[in-house]
N, C-alpha and C positions, 0 to 999 in steps of 0.2 A: 503494500499499500503506499502510495506517494507520501512523503514526510514523515515516514516510521523506518525504523532500522532494528536489526537484532540487537538484543541487549549487550553491551559490550562486557559485562560480567560474566566472565566463561565459565564460573562455577555454578553460577544460577542458571545459565542456559542449559549446562549438561545436566541439571537436576530436571529441568521442564522437558529436556528431549527423553531422558529415561522414564518420566511419567507419559509422554505421549507414545512411547513406545509400549509400556504396560497396558495403556488403554486404546491400543490400535489405531493411534493417530487422533484420538479424541483429546480434547482439552483436559489436563489433568486437575484443573480447578473447577471441574464440573462434576456433579454426581451422574447424571444422565449421559447416555452415549447415544445419540442420533445424529441426523444430518445437520443440525444446527451447531453441533459441538466438535466437528471435524476442524482441525486446526489449518488455516486460521479459522475461528469461529465466526458465526454470523454476528456476534456481539461487536466483534472487532473490524470485521469488514463493512458493516452497516453504521456502527456508532463510534468507531474508533476507540473502543475500550477493551484493553489486554489486560485482563485481571492478574494474568501469572506474570506480566511484565516481560514475556519473552521478547515480544516488540515495544519499543519505547520511541517517543517523538524525537526527531532529529532537533538538535539545537540550531536556532538562526534560520 
């Protein structure tokens, strides 16, 4: 998504990626697993909210 980038905190990203792998590509911050929670989830693509902070806003 334009204006966002992968979080530069490699340790945090590794944890989120591990969570994504455990949940078959679904956001690890979500309880349910459906088409709306596949990463990048609908909340991020529609509202630009990434609760797990895998994607963060670019500065400037």
